[in-house]
Backbone as CSV, one residue per row, in Angstrom:
resi,resn,N_x,N_y,N_z,CA_x,CA_y,CA_z,C_x,C_y,C_z
1,MET,-57.760,-89.298,204.286,-56.955,-88.571,203.270,-55.446,-88.424,204.136
2,ASN,-55.399,-88.519,205.361,-53.947,-88.193,206.043,-53.261,-89.565,205.875
3,TYR,-53.907,-90.602,205.598,-52.950,-91.976,205.401,-52.623,-91.778,203.691
4,LEU,-52.994,-91.414,202.978,-52.578,-91.221,201.501,-51.477,-90.159,201.603
5,ASN,-51.658,-89.046,202.435,-50.493,-88.243,202.391,-49.217,-88.819,203.095
6,TYR,-49.385,-89.828,204.006,-48.432,-90.562,204.335,-48.001,-91.502,203.945
7,PHE,-48.638,-92.007,202.992,-48.397,-93.028,201.671,-47.435,-92.537,200.764
8,PHE,-47.876,-91.267,200.170,-47.066,-90.505,199.242,-45.639,-90.418,199.670
9,PHE,-45.839,-89.838,201.146,-44.725,-89.633,201.821,-43.672,-90.223,201.699
10,LEU,-44.039,-91.531,202.410,-43.189,-92.681,202.073,-42.466,-93.285,200.881
11,ILE,-43.447,-93.048,199.884,-42.932,-93.443,198.310,-41.821,-92.579,198.116
12,LEU,-41.927,-91.112,198.335,-41.057,-90.271,197.891,-39.932,-90.153,198.698
13,LEU,-39.944,-90.739,200.193,-38.634,-91.071,200.927,-38.113,-91.984,200.482
14,THR,-38.638,-93.096,200.181,-38.010,-94.307,199.440,-37.425,-94.065,198.032
15,THR,-37.691,-93.417,197.449,-37.062,-93.257,196.144,-35.973,-92.332,196.061
16,VAL,-36.107,-91.363,196.925,-34.887,-90.409,197.254,-33.489,-91.085,197.865
17,SER,-34.265,-92.152,199.039,-33.105,-92.736,199.619,-32.333,-93.704,198.855
18,CYS,-33.284,-94.378,197.994,-32.732,-95.445,197.064,-31.871,-95.102,196.037
19,SER,-32.151,-93.708,195.503,-31.270,-93.390,194.435,-30.010,-93.006,194.860
20,GLU,-28.944,-93.678,193.666,-27.786,-93.465,193.744,-27.309,-92.243,193.064
21,LYS,-25.906,-91.892,193.806,-25.357,-90.484,193.175,-24.629,-91.460,192.134
22,LYS,-24.820,-90.448,191.070,-23.864,-90.922,189.572,-22.842,-90.482,189.874
23,GLN,-21.669,-91.447,189.736,-20.436,-90.932,189.560,-19.576,-90.982,188.020
24,LYS,-18.454,-90.444,188.043,-17.837,-90.412,187.003,-17.170,-91.805,186.805
25,PRO,-16.806,-92.351,185.475,-16.397,-93.369,185.200,-14.873,-93.384,185.975
26,GLU,-14.285,-92.168,186.030,-12.984,-92.202,187.119,-13.150,-92.383,188.365
27,GLU,-14.006,-92.095,188.884,-14.379,-92.306,190.532,-14.536,-93.689,190.457
28,THR,-15.494,-94.380,189.780,-15.905,-95.599,189.956,-14.522,-96.661,189.746
29,LEU,-13.875,-96.431,188.864,-13.180,-97.398,188.425,-11.805,-97.289,189.060
30,GLY,-11.316,-96.043,189.423,-10.058,-95.707,189.917,-9.372,-95.201,188.577
31,VAL,-10.043,-94.841,187.693,-8.981,-94.602,186.526,-8.387,-93.377,186.573
32,GLN,-7.072,-93.038,186.196,-6.677,-91.786,186.129,-6.871,-90.950,185.069
33,THR,-7.066,-89.399,185.391,-7.602,-88.689,184.104,-6.406,-88.344,183.465
34,ASN,-6.219,-87.746,182.496,-5.312,-87.210,181.631,-4.485,-86.648,182.152
35,GLU,-4.695,-85.650,183.014,-3.848,-84.797,183.626,-2.930,-85.461,184.371
36,GLU,-3.399,-86.495,185.065,-2.407,-87.490,186.127,-1.594,-88.231,185.405
37,LYS,-1.935,-88.695,184.229,-1.235,-89.516,183.321,-0.202,-88.984,182.674
38,ASN,-0.215,-87.592,182.553,0.935,-87.024,181.792,1.792,-86.524,182.992
39,LEU,3.050,-87.188,183.144,4.157,-86.932,184.005,5.145,-85.889,183.351
40,ASN,5.365,-85.076,184.161,6.518,-84.135,183.858,7.795,-84.906,184.585
41,ILE,8.342,-85.630,183.604,9.508,-86.791,184.016,10.430,-86.150,184.651
42,ASP,10.814,-84.753,184.397,11.948,-84.025,185.030,11.725,-83.749,186.436
43,GLU,10.276,-83.842,186.583,9.889,-83.109,188.138,9.757,-84.642,189.108
44,VAL,9.802,-85.860,188.393,9.806,-86.969,189.318,10.828,-88.001,189.344
45,LEU,10.986,-88.703,190.181,12.039,-89.701,190.546,11.707,-91.189,190.140
46,VAL,12.552,-91.640,189.029,12.030,-92.985,188.619,12.976,-93.964,188.910
47,THR,12.683,-94.944,189.874,13.921,-95.843,190.149,13.325,-97.274,189.835
48,PHE,14.018,-98.170,190.081,13.676,-99.513,190.130,14.565,-100.487,191.031
49,GLU,14.052,-101.800,191.612,14.901,-102.438,192.490,14.403,-103.807,192.065
50,THR,15.557,-104.799,192.222,15.131,-105.973,191.543,14.576,-106.895,192.642
51,THR,13.675,-107.801,192.569,13.096,-108.705,193.320,13.131,-110.211,193.115
52,GLY,12.948,-111.040,193.946,13.100,-112.515,193.696,14.584,-113.111,194.419
53,SER,14.622,-114.509,193.860,15.720,-115.235,194.217,16.266,-116.048,193.202
54,GLU,17.042,-116.712,193.211,17.762,-117.807,192.391,16.591,-119.042,192.136
55,ILE,16.141,-119.079,193.267,15.105,-120.241,193.238,13.577,-119.883,192.472
56,THR,13.280,-118.584,192.779,11.947,-118.221,191.894,12.108,-117.695,190.738
57,GLY,13.289,-117.192,190.516,13.626,-116.151,189.626,13.351,-115.010,189.966
58,TYR,14.136,-113.760,189.082,14.275,-112.626,189.410,13.068,-111.706,188.806
59,GLY,12.661,-110.677,189.474,11.708,-109.580,188.824,12.260,-108.351,189.135
60,TYR,11.471,-107.358,188.868,11.611,-105.907,189.029,10.510,-105.194,189.506
61,THR,10.717,-103.915,190.346,9.571,-103.024,190.602,9.796,-101.640,190.168
62,VAL,9.152,-100.888,189.331,9.699,-99.543,188.932,8.685,-98.548,189.662
63,MET,9.581,-97.643,190.167,8.654,-96.913,191.300,8.865,-95.317,190.931
64,VAL,7.755,-94.677,190.777,7.929,-93.243,190.414,7.683,-92.594,191.754
65,ASP,8.606,-91.470,192.036,8.299,-90.937,193.460,8.478,-91.691,194.752
66,ASN,8.773,-92.965,194.730,8.841,-94.135,195.521,7.376,-94.952,195.890
67,ARG,6.460,-94.488,194.830,5.398,-95.313,194.724,5.142,-96.274,193.559
68,ILE,4.915,-97.237,193.739,5.162,-98.626,192.717,4.057,-98.273,191.716
69,LEU,4.807,-98.444,190.387,4.160,-98.095,189.132,4.086,-99.456,188.320
70,ILE,5.068,-100.199,188.352,5.167,-101.591,187.939,5.641,-102.686,188.771
71,ASN,5.083,-103.522,188.993,5.637,-104.768,189.571,5.512,-106.026,188.493
72,GLN,6.707,-106.046,188.028,6.722,-107.567,187.213,7.858,-108.461,187.838
73,PRO,7.201,-109.495,188.278,7.975,-110.677,188.731,8.248,-111.692,187.672
74,THR,7.992,-111.683,186.650,8.124,-112.480,185.474,8.862,-111.898,184.468
75,ILE,9.404,-112.454,183.360,9.872,-111.938,182.113,8.704,-111.358,181.243
76,PRO,8.525,-110.182,181.058,7.347,-109.457,180.191,7.438,-110.175,178.696
77,GLY,6.031,-110.280,178.212,5.943,-110.535,176.914,5.973,-111.930,176.726
78,GLN,6.269,-113.031,177.762,6.560,-114.240,177.874,5.380,-115.232,178.200
79,SER,5.300,-116.252,177.747,4.185,-117.067,178.824,4.649,-117.680,179.858
80,GLY,3.860,-118.148,180.679,4.116,-118.554,181.935,4.564,-117.872,183.137
81,ASN,4.952,-118.239,184.196,5.398,-117.482,185.166,6.729,-117.558,185.704
82,LYS,7.531,-117.547,184.361,9.292,-117.618,184.644,9.800,-116.373,185.139
83,GLY,10.572,-116.211,186.017,11.263,-114.989,186.152,12.721,-115.077,185.360
84,PHE,13.615,-113.742,185.403,14.662,-113.812,184.828,15.660,-114.545,185.917
85,ASP,16.721,-115.155,185.024,17.579,-116.007,185.370,18.730,-115.348,186.412
86,THR,18.991,-114.162,186.177,19.764,-113.285,187.118,19.285,-111.974,187.513
87,LYS,19.857,-111.347,188.442,19.458,-110.068,188.778,19.914,-109.121,187.836
88,GLU,21.067,-109.232,187.148,21.292,-108.421,185.868,20.733,-108.506,184.859
89,LYS,20.064,-109.315,184.263,18.729,-109.411,183.382,17.875,-108.690,183.736
90,ALA,17.260,-108.850,184.962,16.182,-108.032,185.403,16.386,-106.516,185.315
91,SER,17.780,-106.566,185.701,17.946,-105.131,185.927,18.203,-104.385,184.469
92,LYS,18.609,-104.900,183.453,18.610,-104.334,182.138,17.369,-104.312,181.662
93,VAL,16.338,-105.178,181.843,14.933,-104.746,181.282,14.264,-103.477,182.100
94,ALA,14.582,-103.587,183.363,13.953,-102.569,184.101,14.242,-101.308,183.716
95,GLN,16.012,-101.043,183.297,16.442,-99.809,182.640,15.780,-99.474,181.691
96,LEU,15.391,-100.452,180.847,14.819,-100.460,179.553,13.361,-99.930,179.692
97,VAL,12.632,-100.215,180.654,11.184,-99.874,180.919,11.534,-98.302,181.273
98,ILE,12.411,-97.865,182.274,12.631,-96.663,182.888,12.928,-95.829,181.789
99,ASP,13.718,-96.022,180.773,13.916,-95.176,179.672,12.733,-94.998,178.907
100,LYS,12.075,-96.139,178.542,10.614,-95.697,178.013,9.774,-94.977,178.491
101,ILE,9.636,-94.856,179.817,8.644,-94.128,180.671,9.300,-92.653,180.659
102,LYS,10.666,-92.527,180.606,11.285,-91.093,180.679,11.191,-90.356,179.025
103,ASN,10.951,-91.587,178.308,10.645,-90.881,176.695,9.141,-90.912,176.401
104,ASN,8.282,-90.995,177.365,6.865,-91.105,177.445,6.356,-91.894,176.346
105,GLN,6.873,-93.251,176.489,6.437,-94.243,175.597,5.728,-95.067,176.656
106,MET,4.275,-94.697,176.584,3.383,-95.390,177.487,2.334,-96.336,176.769
107,PRO,2.107,-97.205,177.215,2.745,-98.256,178.344,3.931,-98.729,177.704
108,PRO,4.925,-98.599,178.684,6.438,-99.140,178.489,6.472,-100.506,178.261
109,SER,5.768,-101.150,177.496,5.830,-102.447,176.912,7.511,-103.167,176.458
110,VAL,7.541,-104.290,176.730,8.641,-104.591,176.323,8.469,-105.843,175.070
111,SER,9.227,-105.992,174.116,8.887,-106.765,172.914,10.012,-108.040,173.061
112,LYS,9.536,-108.900,172.296,10.648,-110.403,172.456,11.692,-109.874,171.548
113,LYS,11.559,-108.851,170.458,12.739,-108.347,169.949,13.787,-107.537,171.049
114,GLU,13.373,-106.634,171.498,13.832,-105.864,172.512,14.505,-106.969,173.577
115,LEU,13.786,-108.190,174.026,14.535,-108.906,175.299,15.763,-109.757,174.320
116,ASP,15.576,-110.036,172.978,16.553,-110.933,172.405,17.839,-109.940,172.216
117,SER,17.594,-108.516,172.035,18.648,-107.583,171.686,19.479,-107.342,172.900
118,LEU,19.021,-107.376,174.081,19.386,-107.600,175.345,20.082,-108.778,175.779
119,ASP,19.979,-109.772,175.354,20.598,-111.259,175.587,19.735,-111.655,176.981
120,ILE,18.225,-111.373,176.719,17.605,-112.015,178.130,17.046,-112.997,177.866
121,LEU,16.756,-113.658,177.025,16.303,-114.833,176.442,17.013,-116.054,176.355
122,SER,18.389,-115.789,176.039,19.674,-116.882,176.018,19.660,-117.414,177.452
123,VAL,20.043,-118.549,177.208,20.615,-119.318,178.308,22.004,-119.153,178.710
124,GLU,22.191,-119.101,179.945,23.711,-119.150,180.299,24.173,-120.450,180.840
C-alpha cells in the first residue's frame, strides 16, 4: 500500500511540475495593449535621424522619447532593398511619417502616391 501512495504522489508531482502557467497573448507575443498603443502625442518627443550613405542609399529612424519606433533603411512601399538617393528625400518621408504619428494615423504607412507628391521616386 505504501508503494501505491508513493506512485500516486509521483504522478501528482509530475503533473503539477509539467503544467505550464497560462499566459495572456500579450505576454507571450510581446504585443502592446491598447493603453500602451494610444500615445498622448503632446507628452512625447517624436524625432528622426537619417541613416545610410551614398553607396548603400539613405533611410531613416523614427524615435519616440528616444526609443526606436520605426527603422526604415529602404524606400517604403517599394519592392527591393533600395534606399533613398539623398538624405533630403529620406528626411521628407521621415517628416511625413512623424506628421502621421502626431495625427494618430497608425500605422503611418506611406503610399506610392505620397512618394510621388514628394518627388521621392523621381531620378535626379
